[in-house]
N, C-alpha and C positions, 0 to 999 in steps of 0.2 A: 334658770334657774339649775346648778346643782349642786352638785356633794363643794366645792370649793367657795361658795358661796355662806356664809355664815349664816344661821336665822335670827330672827332680831326679837329678844326677851319678852320684850312687852308683849307684841305681837302672841306671842306663845304661850305669854298669863292671861293676857285678853281672850284667845280660844282657847283654854285648859278643856274646861268643863266640855267641850266638841270636838275637841282631838281624845278628849278619854273614851265618851261613847263610841266615836270609830274605830276607836282600835278594842274598843268590843264587840262592835259586830263585824269587825275585821276578823277576828280569832272564831269567830264561830267555827265549830268545825259542822263539814256537809258531806263528807263520807272517804269513800279508800279508793286510792289507785295499787291498785292490785300487782302492776307492771309498769315499767319505763315506756313512755309515749316518746316517740323520735320529736324531730320537727324537723326531717331532711324533705324538701317539698320541689320536683319541682312539677311544673304541669302536665295533667291526667296522669302524679300520681302521685295525691297528697299523698300531706306526713300526717301522724296518728293525733295529732291536735288537731290539723284540719278537723280532721272527720269526729271529733270530737265533739267540734262545735257545729258543724254537720250534723251531728247526730243528734243535738242537744235543739237546734235549732226545728229536726223533722216533730223531735219528739214531743217539744212545746206547740206545735203547730194542732198533730193529733189528737191530742187533748181538747183543744177547741173544735177537733171534726173536720181538718182541714191538709188535708190529704198533697203531699206533691209528689213531684216525678226526677226530682234534683234541687240541688243548694248550693250555691256558688258560695264560698266565703275563701278567706288566705289566712294568712300566721299573724299579721301587722309587727310586733316589735321583736317574737319568740324567737331566740337563736341559740334556746337548751333546750335540753329534753327534759320533759318532764317526766321526776324523779317518784318511786313511789313510795306510796303512806299516804298517811292523813292529809287530809286536804280541810280546805278553811275558803272563808268569804278573800281572803286576798290573795289564795293565788286564783280565785277566781278574776282578781280584779288586775295578778298580776297576764292569766293569760289575754285580758278582756280590758283593753285600760279604756276602751274609749265608748261613749253613750250612742249604742243604735238600737234604734226598733227594728221589726225583719220584716220586710215587704214582698210580695206574693207576685207574681207578674204571669200573664199565660201567653203563649209565646206558639206560633207554626214552628214544623219539625226544617223550615229557612230557617228563621229566624234565631232559633236556637241553634241550627247551628253557626251563622253570625257571627252571635253570641261565645259562640268556644271559639271562633277564630280570632277574634278579638280579646280573647281571656289569654286564646293561647302565644297573643304578642307580649303578654306583662317578662317583666325580670326583677330579680334582684325582691327586694320587699312588694314590686309591686305584680306577683306573683294570686292569682286567685283559682283556685282549681273548683269544678262543675264536677260536682260530687252524686252520686247514686245514679247515673249515665256513666257509659266506660265512652271514653273519647278516641276515638283511632287515628293515629296518624301518621304522619313521617317524620323523621329529624334530620332533617340536616345544615349541618355549618352549628350548629345549634341553638338551630329553631323548628317550634315543632307545628308540622301543615296537618290539619283535620280534616280528612280523607270520609271518616263517614260517624255516625252515632248508634251505640248499640245499650241494650239493657245492659242492667248489670252484669248478669249472666253472659254476659259477652252474646245472646240472641242476639236476634233482630230485636229491632225498639218498633215495641207496638205500634202498630198505622194510629194514628187522634188527631183530630185539629189543634189539636193544643195541648201542650205541657204544661204543668205548672211547678213553678221556678220559686225556688225560696233565696233573698238576698237580704245584704242589709243597709238600712237604711242610706248612709255614704255613699256603696256603691250603687246604688239604684239612684243613686243623683250625679252618674258618672267619673265616684271618687275624682274627685277634684280634674274633672276631662283625662284624667286616664285612659276611660276607655267612653268614648263620647257613643262611640256605636248602642252599650249599654244604657245607660241612659237615652240614648234616644229610643230605643223598644220603651223604656219603661216609660217614656211620659206618652206615647201612642193611646187614645182613648181602647182601639181593638186589643190591649193588654190586660186590658182592666186592672189595673196597679190598685192590691189592696195594703193598705199600711198598720200595721199588728198594734196592738197595745202590749207588747213584748218585747222587752230589756233580752239585746242576747244575751250579756250578762247573766239575769237572772233566770235566762232557757237555761245556761249552761249550770250557772249551782244547783234546777230546780233536777235534772239531768242526776247530777249525783244524790244529790237527795232523795227519790224517788229509788235510785237503785242501790246505795251505800258504798257496795263496794264493784269498782270501772275497772273493765278490761280492754284487749280487744273485740272480743266475743261478744262484748254491751254492744258494740257500737251499728248505730242505720244505714252506713250510709257505707 
């Protein structure tokens, strides 16, 4: 249903008190964006808005003493830059219209490479970026072939048995079979999957509330 369908006045009347209460919540200020955030995104070059979401996820986990090495997220339906100015709960809903929790998993370097290579196959709305770790690769015929992973500053990725990755609950279940390798990796007992009771949208709201003024220098990935 879209704007071409007339809303039913009886339903609106019956739901008026709930709709009024929702409008008050949506209008609540959460902070201010002090520079435009772009939505231009390709694999290995996340947009400002993706980095904002990833930073909110990292901050929310950090508050619960859970450190991560990287975060996976995409843009969903965002097609226009996020303009500077005061932001409200409604803006958070516009950025993240779906209900998703945060999931963390632990992957070996080889598994992390397999995850990155599958994410690199995404196109259009199916692009997901791996943020917090630098993905190195070759672009050929508009396809990104992952060759290596580095630390965010371009130095060698520290050698560890596993790396902790965060993603949303939808993507952790293969994003509707768009990313079957991701779903398989998450489901393995050795990945130590944890479903955190943190809504991604709430994490974004809290990121603004805790900082009040957000710019690129505020971002954590």
